[in-house]
N, C-alpha and C positions, 0 to 999 in steps of 0.2 A: 854725446850722451853719456852720462855717468852710469856706473854700475848700480848706484843707489836707486835710480829711476826704474831700472829693469827689475830689480828684486823687490818683491812685495814684503812689506814689513811683517814681522813675525806675529804681531797681535792681530793683523787682518787675516792671516792664514788660520789661526785658531777660531776666529769668528766664522769663517767659511765652513770649517769642519763642524762646528756646533750647529749650524743652520741646515746642514745637509739632510738629516733624517728626522723622524717623528719621535716625539717623546713617548715614554711608556704610557702616560696618562692619555694622550691622544689615541694611541692604539687601543687601549681598553675601551674608551668611549665609542670608537668606530665599531669595534667587534661587538660591543653590547647593543649598539643600534642595529647592526645587521642581524644579530640573534633575535632581537625583538621583532623586527620586520619578518623574519623567517617564521617565528611562532604565530604571528598574526595571519600570515598568508596560509600556513598549513592548517590553522584553525578554521579559516574561511573555507578552504578546500574540503576539509573533513566534514564540516556542517553541510556543505552543498551535496556531498556524496551521500550523507545520511538522509537528507531530504529527498534526494532522487530515489534512493532505495525504498523509502516509505511510500513515495508516490507510485512506484512500480508495483509494490505489494498491494496497495489499496486498489490500483487499477485491475489487477488480476482477481481480487476478491469481488469487486463490483461487477466485472464481466461475468463471473460464474453465477452470482446471484441474479443478475439481470437475465441471463440465459434461462436459468431454471424457472424464474418467475414468468418470463414471456411464453415458454412452452406450456406451462400450466394454464396461464390465462387464455392462450389461443385454443387449447383443447376444451376448456370449460365453456368459453364463448360459443363454440361451434359444436356443442354436444346435444344429444337427445335428452339425457338425464344426468344428474349429478347427485351423489350422496356422500356423506362422511360417516363411514362405519365407526370410526373412532377419531380422536383428536390428532392422529398422525397419518391418517389415510384419507385420500379423496378418490372416490370411485366414479369414473366418467364412462358413459356409454356414448361412443362417437356416432357419427352419421351413418356408418356402415354396421351398426349394432355390435361393435367390438368393445369389450370391456378393457379399460385402461386404469390401472391403479397407480396413483402418485403416493409414494410412501416416504415418510421422513424418518430416517433412522439416525438418531443422534449418537448412538453407541458406535456406529461405523462412520459417522460424520458425513452423511450424504443424503441427498434427495434423489429418489429413483423413480423411473417410469417403467412398470413391468420389468423390473430388475436391471434395466439399463440406467446407469447413473447420469443424472443431469448436472452434477457438480464434478469438478476436476479433482485430480489426486493431490493437488497442492493446497486445497482448502478443506475446511471441515464445517459442517453445520453444527452450531453450538446449541441452538434451541429452535423449536419448530412447533407450530400448531395450526390446524385447519378447523374451520367450522362452517357448517352449511345451515342455511335457514330457508325453509320452503313453506309456502302457503298455497292453498288450492287456488288455481286460476292465476297465479303470479309466478314470475320466474324465480328460480333458485338463486339465492345470494350466497356466495362462497367468500369467506375471509381467509386469506393466506398470510401467515405471519411467521417469519423465520429470521434467524440471525446467523450470519456466516462469517468465518474468519480464516486466516491462513493457518496451516498446520505447523506444528513445531512446539517443542518445550524448551524452556530456558531462553526464550528470545529476548533480545533487548527491546526497549520501547519503540525504537524506530523500525523494528522488524515486525511489529504486531499491527494487525488491522482487522477490525471487526465492523461489519455493517449490518444494520437491521433493515429488513424488507417487509413491507406490509402492503397488501393490495386487497381490494374488494371487487369481486367479479360477479356480474349478473349474467345468467345464461340468456341466449337469444331465443332459443326454442323451448317452449314449455307447453 
């Protein structure tokens, strides 16, 4: 065997060295594609987290409004008498002849029952009105209308939630 067969010609060595790595253009394209995928994935994760945050806030607001509404409805349904001294107060006389006042205080952002708050500390009542209609020989009809939202100033849109509640309740005992 000759030495020429063992030795690789010089032009083939240069070719091997040239094909060993990636060109600058290939590296830029790959890095750009990875960056684009990273931006898309992080955008997707961020929007998912925002939607989850909005859903949690809305759930808390709804639970507070539903609770306040259900307490008022239950007391009105099972009352001896109901009156509305003004547009922000419902006065209920329960079956034990106890007076219960439901008061809507938008300045404090709460609905209360004999000074015990029916709404949580993380929500605020934005607007509220009560009206009573009674006719002789007919049950009293009470309309409850309020808007409740989460507390806070300078909140981003995904951190805000306001829900309107409206119900009409007719007393059972008249």
